[in-house]
C-alpha positions in Angstrom: 0.0 0.0 0.0 2.9 2.4 0.9 4.6 1.7 -2.4 1.4 2.4 -4.5 0.9 5.7 -2.6 4.4 6.7 -3.2 4.3 5.8 -7.0 1.0 7.8 -7.2 2.5 10.9 -5.7 5.6 10.7 -7.7 3.6 10.4 -11.0 1.4 13.3 -10.0 4.4 15.5 -9.1 6.0 14.7 -12.6 2.7 15.6 -14.5 2.3 18.9 -12.6 5.9 19.7 -13.2 5.6 18.9 -17.0 2.5 21.1 -17.4 4.3 23.9 -15.6 7.3 23.7 -18.0 5.1 23.4 -21.0 3.1 26.6 -20.2 6.4 28.4 -19.3 7.7 27.8 -22.9 4.5 28.9 -24.3 4.6 32.3 -22.5 8.2 33.0 -23.6 8.4 35.0 -26.9 11.7 35.9 -28.2 12.7 39.5 -29.2 12.9 38.6 -32.9 9.4 37.2 -32.8 8.0 40.2 -31.1 9.7 42.4 -33.6 8.2 40.4 -36.4 4.7 40.6 -34.8 5.1 44.5 -34.6 6.3 44.8 -38.2 3.3 42.7 -39.2 1.0 45.6 -37.9 3.0 48.5 -39.3 0.7 50.9 -41.1 -2.5 49.2 -39.7 -5.1 50.1 -37.2 -6.1 48.2 -34.0 -8.4 45.3 -34.9 -7.2 45.0 -38.6 -6.4 41.5 -39.8 -2.8 40.6 -40.1 -0.6 37.7 -41.1 3.1 37.2 -40.6 5.6 34.4 -41.0 8.1 33.0 -38.4 10.4 30.1 -38.7 8.5 28.8 -41.8 5.0 29.1 -40.2 2.4 31.6 -41.4 0.1 32.9 -38.5 -3.1 34.8 -39.0 -4.6 37.1 -36.4 -5.4 40.8 -35.5 -3.4 43.8 -34.4 -3.8 44.8 -30.9 -2.0 47.3 -28.6 0.7 45.7 -26.4 2.0 46.9 -23.1 4.3 49.4 -24.7 1.6 51.0 -26.6 2.7 49.6 -29.9 0.4 47.6 -32.4 1.4 44.0 -32.2 0.1 40.8 -33.9 -2.2 38.8 -31.7 -3.2 35.2 -32.7 -6.8 34.2 -31.9 -7.3 31.9 -28.9 -7.4 28.2 -29.9 
């Protein structure tokens, strides 16, 4: 019984740790990617449709104001 509980707690801890790392990577945006997102919204207004390519992938979304007050590409929520 003690062995089963120990394994259950260990597996649970690994799963929670894995989810935390996956979310941390998702939230990290490189400076190059941020600059590409800002360039995609150059000469556009807030709410305008925009597309941009990064590392061979084309993204579609809208332009929204970021924390610095600049228009930046924002992908729709999945």
